[in-house]
C-alpha positions in Angstrom: 151.5 122.5 110.6 149.5 121.6 106.5 147.4 119.4 106.8 148.4 116.5 104.8 147.4 116.3 100.7 145.0 112.6 101.6 142.7 115.7 103.4 142.4 118.1 100.7 139.1 118.6 98.8 139.6 116.9 95.1 139.3 119.6 92.3 138.9 118.4 88.6 141.3 119.6 86.4 140.6 123.2 84.4 140.3 123.4 80.9 142.1 126.6 80.0 143.7 128.5 82.1 143.7 132.8 81.8 147.1 134.4 82.3 146.9 137.2 84.6 148.1 140.3 82.8 149.0 143.7 84.2 145.4 144.7 82.6 143.6 142.0 84.7 145.3 142.7 87.5 144.0 146.3 87.6 140.5 145.7 87.1 140.9 143.3 89.6 142.5 145.7 92.2 138.9 148.5 90.7 137.1 146.1 91.4 138.1 145.4 95.5 138.3 149.0 96.1 134.8 149.6 95.1 133.2 146.8 96.7 135.5 147.3 99.8 134.2 151.1 100.3 130.8 149.8 100.1 132.2 148.4 103.8 133.8 151.9 104.7 132.1 155.0 103.2 129.2 154.8 105.7 132.0 155.8 108.7 132.0 159.4 107.9 128.3 159.9 108.1 127.4 158.1 111.3 126.4 161.5 112.9 124.5 162.8 109.5 122.4 158.9 110.2 121.5 158.9 113.3 119.7 162.0 113.7 118.0 161.7 110.3 116.7 158.2 111.4 116.2 159.6 115.4 118.4 157.4 116.8 120.7 158.1 119.8 124.3 158.4 118.8 126.0 155.6 121.2 123.8 153.7 118.7 125.1 154.5 115.6 128.0 152.7 115.3 125.6 149.2 114.7 125.4 150.5 111.2 129.3 149.5 110.4 128.8 146.2 113.1 125.7 145.2 110.9 127.8 145.6 107.8 130.7 143.4 109.7 127.6 141.6 110.6 127.1 140.8 106.6 130.1 140.7 105.6 131.1 137.4 108.5 128.0 135.7 107.1 129.2 136.2 103.6 132.9 134.8 104.3 131.4 131.7 105.6 128.4 131.0 103.1 129.6 132.8 100.3 133.5 133.1 99.4 133.8 129.4 99.5 131.5 128.8 96.5 135.0 130.4 94.2 136.4 126.5 95.3 132.9 125.6 93.4 131.4 127.5 91.0 132.5 130.3 88.2 134.0 132.8 89.6 133.1 135.2 86.8 129.4 134.6 87.2 129.7 134.6 91.0 131.8 137.6 90.9 128.7 139.3 88.1 125.9 138.5 90.4 127.2 139.9 93.8 128.2 143.0 92.0 124.1 143.3 91.1 122.8 142.3 94.0 125.4 144.8 96.3 124.1 147.7 93.7 119.9 146.3 94.8 121.0 146.5 98.6 122.4 149.8 98.4 119.7 151.1 96.8 117.3 149.8 99.2 119.8 151.4 102.1 119.7 154.8 100.2 115.8 154.6 100.2 115.0 153.1 104.1 113.1 155.4 106.5 113.6 153.3 109.3 116.5 152.3 111.5 115.7 148.2 111.0 115.2 148.8 107.1 119.0 150.2 106.8 120.6 147.5 109.1 118.8 144.6 107.1 119.9 146.4 103.7 123.8 147.0 105.6 124.0 143.3 106.2 123.1 142.6 102.6 125.7 145.0 101.9 128.3 143.5 103.7 127.5 140.1 102.4 128.0 141.0 98.9 131.4 143.0 100.2 133.2 139.9 100.3 133.5 140.1 96.0 137.0 140.6 97.0 137.9 137.8 99.0 137.2 136.0 95.8 139.0 138.0 93.6 141.7 138.1 96.1 141.8 134.4 96.2 141.3 134.0 92.2 144.2 136.8 92.0 146.7 134.0 93.9 145.4 131.3 92.1 146.2 132.7 88.5 149.6 134.5 89.7 153.2 132.1 90.1 153.9 130.9 93.4 157.2 133.2 93.0 155.1 136.2 92.4 152.0 135.4 94.8 152.7 137.6 97.2 154.0 140.5 94.6 150.0 140.3 93.1 147.9 139.6 96.4 149.8 143.0 97.8 149.2 145.0 94.5 145.2 143.7 94.7 145.1 144.4 98.0 146.4 148.0 97.3 143.4 148.5 95.4 141.4 147.4 98.8 143.6 149.8 100.7 142.9 152.7 98.2 138.9 152.2 98.5 138.9 152.2 102.2 140.5 155.9 102.5 138.7 157.4 98.8 135.7 155.8 100.2 135.8 158.2 103.3 136.9 161.2 101.3 134.4 160.6 98.4 130.6 159.7 100.7 132.1 163.2 102.5 131.8 165.5 99.6 128.8 163.6 98.4 127.2 164.0 102.1 128.3 167.4 102.2 126.6 168.2 99.0 123.6 165.4 98.3 123.2 164.5 102.0 124.4 160.8 103.5 121.1 158.8 101.3 123.0 160.2 97.8 126.2 158.0 99.0 124.2 155.1 98.6 122.5 155.4 95.2 126.2 156.7 93.8 127.6 153.8 95.4 125.1 151.5 93.8 125.5 153.1 90.2 129.1 152.3 90.4 128.2 148.4 91.1 126.1 148.2 88.2 128.8 149.3 85.9 131.0 147.7 87.5 129.1 144.5 86.8 129.0 145.3 83.0 132.4 145.9 82.9 133.0 142.7 84.7 130.8 140.6 82.0 133.5 142.2 78.9 136.3 141.7 80.6 136.8 138.5 83.1 137.8 135.7 80.8 135.1 133.1 80.9 138.0 129.8 81.4 138.5 128.8 85.4 141.3 127.7 88.1 140.3 123.9 89.3 136.7 123.7 91.2 136.3 121.1 94.2 134.2 117.9 93.4 131.7 118.1 95.8 128.9 119.5 97.2 127.8 123.4 98.5 127.5 121.4 101.8 130.9 119.1 102.1 132.2 122.5 101.3 131.4 124.6 103.7 132.3 121.6 105.9 135.0 122.0 104.7 135.9 125.6 105.4 135.4 125.1 109.1 137.8 122.0 109.0 140.6 124.6 107.8 140.4 126.3 111.0 141.3 122.9 113.2 144.0 121.8 110.5 145.6 124.6 109.6 147.7 126.1 112.1 148.6 129.3 109.5 145.3 130.1 109.4 144.6 130.0 113.4 147.8 132.2 114.1 147.1 135.0 111.4 143.3 134.8 112.0 144.2 135.6 115.9 146.3 139.1 114.3 143.8 139.7 112.0 141.2 140.1 114.3 143.2 142.7 116.6 144.8 144.7 114.5 141.0 145.1 112.2 139.8 145.8 116.0 142.3 148.3 116.3 141.3 149.9 112.8 138.0 150.1 113.6 138.4 151.5 116.6 139.8 154.6 114.9 138.0 154.9 111.6 134.2 154.0 113.5 135.1 156.9 116.3 137.4 159.5 114.6 134.5 161.0 113.1 132.9 162.0 117.0 135.3 163.8 118.2 136.6 165.4 115.1 132.4 167.1 114.3 132.2 168.0 117.8 133.0 171.4 119.0 135.6 172.8 119.4 136.9 171.2 115.7 133.2 171.0 114.2 135.0 169.7 110.5 132.7 168.9 107.8 132.3 165.8 106.0 134.6 166.6 103.2 137.2 167.8 105.9 136.9 164.5 107.3 136.8 162.8 104.8 140.4 164.1 103.9 142.1 162.2 106.8 142.0 159.5 104.7 144.2 160.4 102.7 147.1 160.3 105.4 146.5 156.7 105.1 148.0 156.1 102.2 151.2 154.9 103.0 148.8 151.6 103.5 148.4 150.8 99.8 152.1 151.4 99.6 152.7 149.1 102.7 150.3 146.7 100.8 152.3 145.6 97.9 155.6 146.0 99.7 154.8 143.4 102.1 153.7 141.3 99.6 157.3 141.2 98.1 158.9 140.6 102.0 156.4 137.6 102.4 157.9 136.2 99.2 161.4 136.7 99.9 160.5 135.2 103.6 161.1 138.1 105.9 156.8 137.8 106.9 157.6 137.3 110.3 159.9 140.3 110.5 157.4 142.1 109.2 154.7 141.7 111.3 156.8 142.4 114.2 157.6 145.5 113.1 154.6 146.4 112.0 152.6 145.3 115.3 155.2 147.6 117.2 153.9 150.7 114.7 150.8 150.4 115.1 150.7 150.1 119.2 153.2 153.6 119.1 150.5 155.2 116.7 147.8 155.5 119.6 150.5 158.0 121.4 150.4 160.7 118.8 146.5 160.0 117.7 145.6 160.4 121.1 146.4 164.3 120.6 143.5 164.6 117.7 141.2 167.0 119.9 144.5 169.8 119.8 146.5 168.9 116.5 145.4 167.9 113.8 148.8 166.9 112.8 149.3 165.2 115.3 146.4 162.9 114.0 148.0 162.4 110.8 150.9 161.4 112.3 148.7 158.5 113.8 146.2 158.0 110.7 149.9 157.3 108.3 151.7 154.9 110.9 148.5 152.9 112.2 147.1 152.5 108.1 150.1 151.4 106.8 151.4 149.1 110.1 147.8 147.6 109.3 147.9 146.7 106.1 151.5 145.4 106.0 150.4 142.7 108.6 147.1 141.9 106.5 149.0 141.7 103.3 151.3 139.2 104.9 149.0 137.2 106.2 147.1 136.8 103.4 150.4 135.5 101.5 151.1 132.7 104.1 147.8 131.8 104.4 147.4 131.7 100.4 150.3 129.6 100.4 150.0 126.6 102.7 147.2 125.5 100.7 146.6 126.1 96.9 143.7 123.6 96.5 141.5 125.6 98.8 142.3 129.4 98.7 138.7 130.5 98.1 137.8 128.8 101.3 141.5 130.3 103.2 140.9 133.3 102.6 137.0 133.1 103.5 138.1 131.8 106.9 140.9 134.4 107.5 138.7 137.0 107.0 136.1 136.3 109.1 138.7 136.8 112.0 138.6 140.2 110.2 135.0 140.5 110.4 135.1 139.7 114.0 137.6 142.2 114.9 136.2 145.0 113.1 132.7 144.4 114.3 133.9 144.2 118.0 136.1 147.2 117.3 133.5 149.2 115.7 130.7 148.8 118.6 133.1 149.2 121.5 134.9 152.7 119.9 131.1 154.4 119.3 130.3 152.8 123.4 134.2 154.0 124.8 133.7 157.6 123.5 130.0 158.1 124.7 131.5 157.2 128.5 134.5 158.6 128.2 135.6 160.5 125.4 138.6 160.3 122.8 141.7 159.5 125.2 140.0 156.4 126.1 139.3 155.4 122.6 143.0 155.7 122.1 143.6 153.6 125.1 141.2 150.8 124.0 143.2 150.9 120.5 146.3 150.6 122.3 145.3 148.0 124.4 144.0 146.2 121.5 147.6 146.6 119.4 149.6 146.0 122.2 147.9 142.5 122.5 148.7 141.6 119.3 152.2 142.5 119.6 152.6 140.3 122.6 150.9 137.4 120.8 153.4 137.5 117.6 155.9 137.3 120.8 154.8 134.5 122.4 154.3 132.7 118.8 158.1 133.5 117.6 159.4 132.2 121.1 157.1 129.5 120.9 158.5 128.9 117.1 162.1 128.8 118.5 161.7 126.2 120.9 159.6 123.8 118.4 161.4 123.4 115.6 159.3 123.6 112.0 156.6 125.0 114.3 156.4 128.5 112.5 153.1 129.3 110.7 
């Protein structure tokens, strides 16, 4: 199950360990929300970006794919640094570089430049994983799930509010203004982090950077919990991306013809996901992770039924969005709580490795959704999402059956 302690990367003891108080937890939650918003605020803008840069609608989803590709690169080559360098300095550097990348994206006059800038935006957005790992390291073991859930609530709210805010700004000042506003917020955040985050740090791995990256890949082999929960992450976030990448297309087209602001407001329907994030952390602390996962995956599969009626009933779509966001975030928080508990000495690398699955699933879901919609329409998109969700549920059932046959094998 977990690898023996002899395989752990050596760490140096900390001089002073900061306390994870309420104000620091709140700041970490806000930081995660602003960082992840840079990944998701572009989704409601696809129908504006494509004609502005003279790109075919079927290719618009590759803006999201480019962002997720950058996110994957950041997960492999940046997040692991959280186990090696001072996390405060790493967080500030990522925030400032993110602001620069957003300015470039907002100024882009050509499609390749925008895609390149979005790759960099995605790479810097892994600030979320640095913060989550830092939160888990500072929290007491019996409170780790709850602390991660609280910070993840900020992630959920960032995802949801990103769509609302970006829609409003785009309607008022155009899609480029969204990038410039976000760049300004990241610059302010860097200043706040510099003044508020304690300078002391957790234990650091006593290895070179290449060895650290090498140990990241070894985790895929040695940690069964990571592999199992990583597959679930890839599937649930593929389903999540299928909905949120393509939903703007039928809502903005006749007969609905909703504005960016109106489409963005659907993100508020997913606030239930934020509630699930904190609750699921407590459930994981109490040993109910497997049950939470099964129930959430069943709800995720069922959520596509009302969602399929989006073009005829906005109420049905709202119901589907609420259920889907609740299910995805419940599984996501449970996954992180179980993975971070597996190896306290490698929390940054564990989060980075886990989120690689998330990024792959999100990128594939985004690319597939826009193509499926262009070829066969909204109902086909919902069938795709339901198939992915059902696959995750079947996989979980199989894992639980195997765990029942082999005592001690449950991740």
